[in-house]
Backbone atoms as SQL, in Angstrom:
CREATE TABLE atoms (id INTEGER PRIMARY KEY, chain TEXT, resi INTEGER, resn TEXT, atom TEXT, x REAL, y REAL, z REAL);
INSERT INTO atoms VALUES
  (1, 'A', 1, 'MET', 'N', 139.233, 81.426, 119.377),
  (2, 'A', 1, 'MET', 'CA', 139.985, 81.996, 118.207),
  (3, 'A', 1, 'MET', 'C', 139.865, 83.498, 118.242),
  (4, 'A', 2, 'GLU', 'N', 141.061, 84.123, 118.103),
  (5, 'A', 2, 'GLU', 'CA', 141.105, 85.556, 118.154),
  (6, 'A', 2, 'GLU', 'C', 140.829, 86.155, 116.747),
  (7, 'A', 3, 'VAL', 'N', 140.021, 87.216, 116.723),
  (8, 'A', 3, 'VAL', 'CA', 139.719, 87.903, 115.477),
  (9, 'A', 3, 'VAL', 'C', 140.441, 89.142, 115.382),
  (10, 'A', 4, 'ILE', 'N', 141.186, 89.362, 114.295),
  (11, 'A', 4, 'ILE', 'CA', 142.012, 90.542, 114.081),
  (12, 'A', 4, 'ILE', 'C', 141.250, 91.521, 113.231),
  (13, 'A', 5, 'VAL', 'N', 141.026, 92.741, 113.742),
  (14, 'A', 5, 'VAL', 'CA', 140.290, 93.815, 113.104),
  (15, 'A', 5, 'VAL', 'C', 141.243, 94.897, 112.848),
  (16, 'A', 6, 'LYS', 'N', 141.421, 95.302, 111.523),
  (17, 'A', 6, 'LYS', 'CA', 142.305, 96.425, 111.293),
  (18, 'A', 6, 'LYS', 'C', 141.344, 97.563, 110.735),
  (19, 'A', 7, 'VAL', 'N', 141.596, 98.730, 111.244),
  (20, 'A', 7, 'VAL', 'CA', 140.797, 99.848, 110.894),
  (21, 'A', 7, 'VAL', 'C', 141.705, 100.841, 110.171),
  (22, 'A', 8, 'PHE', 'N', 141.381, 101.208, 108.907),
  (23, 'A', 8, 'PHE', 'CA', 142.260, 102.065, 108.143),
  (24, 'A', 8, 'PHE', 'C', 141.541, 103.460, 108.086),
  (25, 'A', 9, 'HIS', 'N', 142.252, 104.591, 108.493),
  (26, 'A', 9, 'HIS', 'CA', 141.663, 105.900, 108.627),
  (27, 'A', 9, 'HIS', 'C', 142.458, 106.837, 107.927),
  (28, 'A', 10, 'SER', 'N', 141.848, 108.019, 107.598),
  (29, 'A', 10, 'SER', 'CA', 142.595, 109.162, 106.994),
  (30, 'A', 10, 'SER', 'C', 143.473, 109.850, 108.071),
  (31, 'A', 11, 'ASN', 'N', 144.372, 110.593, 107.592),
  (32, 'A', 11, 'ASN', 'CA', 145.235, 111.374, 108.491),
  (33, 'A', 11, 'ASN', 'C', 145.142, 112.835, 108.325),
  (34, 'A', 12, 'PRO', 'N', 144.576, 113.607, 109.405),
  (35, 'A', 12, 'PRO', 'CA', 144.076, 113.124, 110.622),
  (36, 'A', 12, 'PRO', 'C', 142.713, 112.410, 110.354),
  (37, 'A', 13, 'PRO', 'N', 142.365, 111.596, 111.330),
  (38, 'A', 13, 'PRO', 'CA', 141.003, 110.778, 111.097),
  (39, 'A', 13, 'PRO', 'C', 139.801, 111.780, 110.866),
  (40, 'A', 14, 'CYS', 'N', 139.049, 111.485, 109.841),
  (41, 'A', 14, 'CYS', 'CA', 137.865, 112.243, 109.539),
  (42, 'A', 14, 'CYS', 'C', 136.688, 111.784, 110.467),
  (43, 'A', 15, 'ALA', 'N', 135.561, 112.506, 110.388),
  (44, 'A', 15, 'ALA', 'CA', 134.411, 112.226, 111.274),
  (45, 'A', 15, 'ALA', 'C', 133.934, 110.730, 110.970),
  (46, 'A', 16, 'LYS', 'N', 133.943, 110.211, 109.754),
  (47, 'A', 16, 'LYS', 'CA', 133.506, 108.867, 109.462),
  (48, 'A', 16, 'LYS', 'C', 134.499, 107.871, 110.110),
  (49, 'A', 17, 'CYS', 'N', 135.825, 108.238, 109.975),
  (50, 'A', 17, 'CYS', 'CA', 136.816, 107.339, 110.531),
  (51, 'A', 17, 'CYS', 'C', 136.699, 107.201, 112.074),
  (52, 'A', 18, 'LYS', 'N', 136.497, 108.356, 112.691),
  (53, 'A', 18, 'LYS', 'CA', 136.329, 108.379, 114.105),
  (54, 'A', 18, 'LYS', 'C', 135.134, 107.613, 114.594),
  (55, 'A', 19, 'ALA', 'N', 134.053, 107.739, 113.838),
  (56, 'A', 19, 'ALA', 'CA', 132.797, 107.073, 114.128),
  (57, 'A', 19, 'ALA', 'C', 132.973, 105.548, 113.933),
  (58, 'A', 20, 'THR', 'N', 133.699, 105.100, 112.969),
  (59, 'A', 20, 'THR', 'CA', 134.007, 103.687, 112.645),
  (60, 'A', 20, 'THR', 'C', 134.772, 103.098, 113.822),
  (61, 'A', 21, 'GLU', 'N', 135.832, 103.899, 114.180),
  (62, 'A', 21, 'GLU', 'CA', 136.735, 103.425, 115.350),
  (63, 'A', 21, 'GLU', 'C', 135.973, 103.225, 116.587),
  (64, 'A', 22, 'LYS', 'N', 134.941, 104.162, 116.812),
  (65, 'A', 22, 'LYS', 'CA', 134.140, 104.082, 118.065),
  (66, 'A', 22, 'LYS', 'C', 133.302, 102.771, 118.008),
  (67, 'A', 23, 'VAL', 'N', 132.624, 102.589, 116.848),
  (68, 'A', 23, 'VAL', 'CA', 131.704, 101.391, 116.740),
  (69, 'A', 23, 'VAL', 'C', 132.622, 100.136, 116.962),
  (70, 'A', 24, 'VAL', 'N', 133.731, 100.107, 116.289),
  (71, 'A', 24, 'VAL', 'CA', 134.674, 98.883, 116.372),
  (72, 'A', 24, 'VAL', 'C', 135.062, 98.636, 117.830),
  (73, 'A', 25, 'ALA', 'N', 135.454, 99.723, 118.452),
  (74, 'A', 25, 'ALA', 'CA', 136.032, 99.594, 119.894),
  (75, 'A', 25, 'ALA', 'C', 134.909, 99.151, 120.755),
  (76, 'A', 26, 'GLU', 'N', 133.643, 99.668, 120.648),
  (77, 'A', 26, 'GLU', 'CA', 132.540, 99.315, 121.545),
  (78, 'A', 26, 'GLU', 'C', 132.168, 97.788, 121.339),
  (79, 'A', 27, 'VAL', 'N', 132.116, 97.356, 120.096),
  (80, 'A', 27, 'VAL', 'CA', 131.679, 95.982, 119.765),
  (81, 'A', 27, 'VAL', 'C', 132.773, 95.108, 120.209),
  (82, 'A', 28, 'ALA', 'N', 134.070, 95.410, 120.036),
  (83, 'A', 28, 'ALA', 'CA', 135.220, 94.581, 120.409),
  (84, 'A', 28, 'ALA', 'C', 135.198, 94.348, 121.938),
  (85, 'A', 29, 'LYS', 'N', 134.781, 95.351, 122.598),
  (86, 'A', 29, 'LYS', 'CA', 134.765, 95.165, 124.180),
  (87, 'A', 29, 'LYS', 'C', 133.796, 94.142, 124.521),
  (88, 'A', 30, 'GLU', 'N', 132.732, 93.929, 123.768),
  (89, 'A', 30, 'GLU', 'CA', 131.689, 92.962, 124.119),
  (90, 'A', 30, 'GLU', 'C', 132.255, 91.592, 123.977),
  (91, 'A', 31, 'TYR', 'N', 133.292, 91.340, 123.259),
  (92, 'A', 31, 'TYR', 'CA', 133.886, 90.032, 123.064),
  (93, 'A', 31, 'TYR', 'C', 134.957, 89.695, 123.982),
  (94, 'A', 32, 'GLY', 'N', 135.167, 90.504, 125.004),
  (95, 'A', 32, 'GLY', 'CA', 136.142, 90.259, 126.065),
  (96, 'A', 32, 'GLY', 'C', 137.527, 89.723, 125.606),
  (97, 'A', 33, 'GLY', 'N', 138.171, 90.475, 124.807),
  (98, 'A', 33, 'GLY', 'CA', 139.522, 90.049, 124.496),
  (99, 'A', 33, 'GLY', 'C', 139.697, 89.095, 123.297),
  (100, 'A', 34, 'LYS', 'N', 138.574, 88.636, 122.772),
  (101, 'A', 34, 'LYS', 'CA', 138.619, 87.782, 121.529),
  (102, 'A', 34, 'LYS', 'C', 138.828, 88.511, 120.250),
  (103, 'A', 35, 'VAL', 'N', 138.633, 89.877, 120.373),
  (104, 'A', 35, 'VAL', 'CA', 138.752, 90.692, 119.168),
  (105, 'A', 35, 'VAL', 'C', 139.781, 91.669, 119.392),
  (106, 'A', 36, 'LYS', 'N', 140.881, 91.662, 118.480),
  (107, 'A', 36, 'LYS', 'CA', 141.958, 92.495, 118.665),
  (108, 'A', 36, 'LYS', 'C', 141.885, 93.670, 117.586),
  (109, 'A', 37, 'VAL', 'N', 141.831, 94.903, 118.026),
  (110, 'A', 37, 'VAL', 'CA', 141.717, 95.923, 117.052),
  (111, 'A', 37, 'VAL', 'C', 143.020, 96.707, 116.889),
  (112, 'A', 38, 'VAL', 'N', 143.405, 96.998, 115.637),
  (113, 'A', 38, 'VAL', 'CA', 144.582, 97.694, 115.325),
  (114, 'A', 38, 'VAL', 'C', 144.202, 98.753, 114.281),
  (115, 'A', 39, 'SER', 'N', 144.766, 99.979, 114.577),
  (116, 'A', 39, 'SER', 'CA', 144.440, 101.074, 113.584),
  (117, 'A', 39, 'SER', 'C', 145.677, 101.469, 112.775),
  (118, 'A', 40, 'PHE', 'N', 145.343, 101.792, 111.531),
  (119, 'A', 40, 'PHE', 'CA', 146.367, 102.202, 110.596),
  (120, 'A', 40, 'PHE', 'C', 146.003, 103.440, 109.800),
  (121, 'A', 41, 'SER', 'N', 146.946, 104.093, 109.329),
  (122, 'A', 41, 'SER', 'CA', 146.690, 105.223, 108.267),
  (123, 'A', 41, 'SER', 'C', 146.342, 104.546, 107.016),
  (124, 'A', 42, 'GLY', 'N', 145.388, 105.151, 106.293),
  (125, 'A', 42, 'GLY', 'CA', 145.140, 104.746, 104.912),
  (126, 'A', 42, 'GLY', 'C', 146.142, 104.808, 103.876),
  (127, 'A', 43, 'LEU', 'N', 147.239, 105.495, 104.372),
  (128, 'A', 43, 'LEU', 'CA', 148.362, 105.720, 103.490),
  (129, 'A', 43, 'LEU', 'C', 149.614, 104.933, 103.937),
  (130, 'A', 44, 'SER', 'N', 149.357, 103.902, 104.736),
  (131, 'A', 44, 'SER', 'CA', 150.479, 103.056, 105.191),
  (132, 'A', 44, 'SER', 'C', 150.828, 101.918, 104.325),
  (133, 'A', 45, 'GLU', 'N', 151.923, 101.331, 104.530),
  (134, 'A', 45, 'GLU', 'CA', 152.274, 100.050, 103.787),
  (135, 'A', 45, 'GLU', 'C', 151.268, 98.950, 104.091),
  (136, 'A', 46, 'GLU', 'N', 150.776, 98.891, 105.260),
  (137, 'A', 46, 'GLU', 'CA', 149.711, 97.910, 105.619),
  (138, 'A', 46, 'GLU', 'C', 148.470, 98.196, 104.710),
  (139, 'A', 47, 'ALA', 'N', 148.050, 99.344, 104.478),
  (140, 'A', 47, 'ALA', 'CA', 146.916, 99.738, 103.679),
  (141, 'A', 47, 'ALA', 'C', 147.171, 99.277, 102.177),
  (142, 'A', 48, 'ASP', 'N', 148.442, 99.518, 101.807),
  (143, 'A', 48, 'ASP', 'CA', 148.786, 99.076, 100.369),
  (144, 'A', 48, 'ASP', 'C', 148.612, 97.478, 100.208),
  (145, 'A', 49, 'LYS', 'N', 148.840, 96.729, 101.253),
  (146, 'A', 49, 'LYS', 'CA', 148.732, 95.208, 101.216),
  (147, 'A', 49, 'LYS', 'C', 147.272, 94.900, 100.782),
  (148, 'A', 50, 'TYR', 'N', 146.357, 95.631, 101.320),
  (149, 'A', 50, 'TYR', 'CA', 144.941, 95.365, 101.037),
  (150, 'A', 50, 'TYR', 'C', 144.259, 96.192, 99.856),
  (151, 'A', 51, 'GLY', 'N', 145.052, 97.033, 99.332),
  (152, 'A', 51, 'GLY', 'CA', 144.578, 97.799, 98.187),
  (153, 'A', 51, 'GLY', 'C', 143.541, 98.817, 98.779),
  (154, 'A', 52, 'VAL', 'N', 143.753, 99.368, 99.946),
  (155, 'A', 52, 'VAL', 'CA', 142.782, 100.331, 100.473),
  (156, 'A', 52, 'VAL', 'C', 142.740, 101.672, 99.700),
  (157, 'A', 53, 'LEU', 'N', 141.551, 101.941, 99.119),
  (158, 'A', 53, 'LEU', 'CA', 141.422, 103.130, 98.277),
  (159, 'A', 53, 'LEU', 'C', 140.579, 104.166, 99.044),
  (160, 'A', 54, 'MET', 'N', 139.818, 103.800, 99.981),
  (161, 'A', 54, 'MET', 'CA', 138.911, 104.735, 100.655),
  (162, 'A', 54, 'MET', 'C', 139.006, 104.485, 102.194),
  (163, 'A', 55, 'THR', 'N', 138.773, 105.529, 102.895),
  (164, 'A', 55, 'THR', 'CA', 138.673, 105.414, 104.296),
  (165, 'A', 55, 'THR', 'C', 137.287, 105.865, 104.799),
  (166, 'A', 56, 'PRO', 'N', 136.766, 105.370, 105.914),
  (167, 'A', 56, 'PRO', 'CA', 137.361, 104.230, 106.607),
  (168, 'A', 56, 'PRO', 'C', 137.246, 102.858, 105.923),
  (169, 'A', 57, 'THR', 'N', 138.163, 102.044, 106.145),
  (170, 'A', 57, 'THR', 'CA', 138.090, 100.647, 105.619),
  (171, 'A', 57, 'THR', 'C', 138.303, 99.745, 106.904),
  (172, 'A', 58, 'VAL', 'N', 137.538, 98.703, 106.999),
  (173, 'A', 58, 'VAL', 'CA', 137.618, 97.757, 108.067),
  (174, 'A', 58, 'VAL', 'C', 137.988, 96.370, 107.517),
  (175, 'A', 59, 'VAL', 'N', 139.002, 95.830, 107.955),
  (176, 'A', 59, 'VAL', 'CA', 139.509, 94.522, 107.542),
  (177, 'A', 59, 'VAL', 'C', 139.364, 93.580, 108.737),
  (178, 'A', 60, 'ILE', 'N', 138.731, 92.503, 108.494),
  (179, 'A', 60, 'ILE', 'CA', 138.583, 91.432, 109.548),
  (180, 'A', 60, 'ILE', 'C', 139.254, 90.109, 109.005),
  (181, 'A', 61, 'ASN', 'N', 140.318, 89.684, 109.826),
  (182, 'A', 61, 'ASN', 'CA', 141.055, 88.423, 109.399),
  (183, 'A', 61, 'ASN', 'C', 141.363, 88.473, 107.903),
  (184, 'A', 62, 'ASP', 'N', 142.075, 89.647, 107.594),
  (185, 'A', 62, 'ASP', 'CA', 142.663, 89.781, 106.185),
  (186, 'A', 62, 'ASP', 'C', 141.546, 89.921, 105.130),
  (187, 'A', 63, 'GLN', 'N', 140.319, 90.210, 105.436),
  (188, 'A', 63, 'GLN', 'CA', 139.273, 90.447, 104.438),
  (189, 'A', 63, 'GLN', 'C', 138.694, 91.705, 104.575),
  (190, 'A', 64, 'ILE', 'N', 138.611, 92.549, 103.537),
  (191, 'A', 64, 'ILE', 'CA', 137.987, 93.888, 103.668),
  (192, 'A', 64, 'ILE', 'C', 136.498, 93.627, 103.753),
  (193, 'A', 65, 'VAL', 'N', 135.955, 94.170, 104.873),
  (194, 'A', 65, 'VAL', 'CA', 134.455, 93.935, 105.096),
  (195, 'A', 65, 'VAL', 'C', 133.694, 95.147, 104.875),
  (196, 'A', 66, 'PHE', 'N', 134.217, 96.373, 105.238),
  (197, 'A', 66, 'PHE', 'CA', 133.582, 97.621, 104.992),
  (198, 'A', 66, 'PHE', 'C', 134.544, 98.663, 104.416),
  (199, 'A', 67, 'SER', 'N', 134.125, 99.396, 103.494),
  (200, 'A', 67, 'SER', 'CA', 134.960, 100.395, 102.934),
  (201, 'A', 67, 'SER', 'C', 134.244, 101.651, 102.540),
  (202, 'A', 68, 'GLY', 'N', 134.657, 102.753, 103.014),
  (203, 'A', 68, 'GLY', 'CA', 134.028, 104.025, 102.690),
  (204, 'A', 68, 'GLY', 'C', 132.729, 104.391, 103.429),
  (205, 'A', 69, 'LYS', 'N', 132.414, 103.556, 104.445),
  (206, 'A', 69, 'LYS', 'CA', 131.181, 103.811, 105.198),
  (207, 'A', 69, 'LYS', 'C', 131.361, 103.345, 106.679),
  (208, 'A', 70, 'VAL', 'N', 130.509, 103.971, 107.503),
  (209, 'A', 70, 'VAL', 'CA', 130.583, 103.620, 108.848),
  (210, 'A', 70, 'VAL', 'C', 129.578, 102.413, 109.171),
  (211, 'A', 71, 'PRO', 'N', 130.093, 101.257, 109.520),
  (212, 'A', 71, 'PRO', 'CA', 129.187, 100.155, 109.811),
  (213, 'A', 71, 'PRO', 'C', 128.419, 100.386, 111.077),
  (214, 'A', 72, 'THR', 'N', 127.136, 99.843, 111.002),
  (215, 'A', 72, 'THR', 'CA', 126.321, 99.964, 112.370),
  (216, 'A', 72, 'THR', 'C', 126.880, 98.912, 113.311),
  (217, 'A', 73, 'LYS', 'N', 126.519, 99.052, 114.520),
  (218, 'A', 73, 'LYS', 'CA', 127.047, 98.051, 115.494),
  (219, 'A', 73, 'LYS', 'C', 126.457, 96.716, 115.021),
  (220, 'A', 74, 'GLU', 'N', 125.289, 96.611, 114.584),
  (221, 'A', 74, 'GLU', 'CA', 124.647, 95.327, 114.195),
  (222, 'A', 74, 'GLU', 'C', 125.490, 94.715, 113.013),
  (223, 'A', 75, 'GLU', 'N', 125.765, 95.522, 111.976),
  (224, 'A', 75, 'GLU', 'CA', 126.565, 95.049, 110.823),
  (225, 'A', 75, 'GLU', 'C', 127.937, 94.565, 111.269),
  (226, 'A', 76, 'PHE', 'N', 128.624, 95.195, 112.163),
  (227, 'A', 76, 'PHE', 'CA', 129.908, 94.948, 112.557),
  (228, 'A', 76, 'PHE', 'C', 129.902, 93.639, 113.380),
  (229, 'A', 77, 'LYS', 'N', 128.875, 93.547, 114.298),
  (230, 'A', 77, 'LYS', 'CA', 128.763, 92.329, 115.090),
  (231, 'A', 77, 'LYS', 'C', 128.538, 91.040, 114.193),
  (232, 'A', 78, 'LYS', 'N', 127.711, 91.186, 113.153),
  (233, 'A', 78, 'LYS', 'CA', 127.400, 90.135, 112.197),
  (234, 'A', 78, 'LYS', 'C', 128.742, 89.705, 111.471),
  (235, 'A', 79, 'ALA', 'N', 129.569, 90.713, 111.151),
  (236, 'A', 79, 'ALA', 'CA', 130.789, 90.394, 110.457),
  (237, 'A', 79, 'ALA', 'C', 131.760, 89.633, 111.417),
  (238, 'A', 80, 'ILE', 'N', 131.801, 90.068, 112.716),
  (239, 'A', 80, 'ILE', 'CA', 132.618, 89.420, 113.690),
  (240, 'A', 80, 'ILE', 'C', 132.186, 87.992, 113.939),
  (241, 'A', 81, 'GLU', 'N', 130.825, 87.772, 113.980),
  (242, 'A', 81, 'GLU', 'CA', 130.266, 86.463, 114.212),
  (243, 'A', 81, 'GLU', 'C', 130.658, 85.486, 113.002),
  (244, 'A', 82, 'ASN', 'N', 130.551, 86.100, 111.796),
  (245, 'A', 82, 'ASN', 'CA', 130.939, 85.289, 110.572),
  (246, 'A', 82, 'ASN', 'C', 132.483, 84.878, 110.664),
  (247, 'A', 83, 'ALA', 'N', 133.238, 85.866, 111.122),
  (248, 'A', 83, 'ALA', 'CA', 134.668, 85.605, 111.183),
  (249, 'A', 83, 'ALA', 'C', 135.040, 84.520, 112.143),
  (250, 'A', 84, 'MET', 'N', 134.204, 84.384, 113.212),
  (251, 'A', 84, 'MET', 'CA', 134.429, 83.450, 114.305),
  (252, 'A', 84, 'MET', 'C', 134.000, 82.063, 113.875),
  (253, 'A', 85, 'LYS', 'N', 133.312, 81.870, 112.838),
  (254, 'A', 85, 'LYS', 'CA', 132.794, 80.532, 112.478),
  (255, 'A', 85, 'LYS', 'C', 133.919, 79.637, 111.929);
């Protein structure tokens, strides 16, 4: 099962947003193609669908999992594992 991760960031991406994208990309690599990562602006139509009010926001399979903070690799891995169940 593929997990879809959407990362919403400020424009231009702030330090927290860049750090979040780095954590997400590094963890996604460990799952060998089972985790698809897509980036969006926090001011996009896609962001409006989820009611994104803060960046960075991480959405996994259409559920907001992290908002306004940089997840640790462990927190993000746990969220991915939960999404794969």
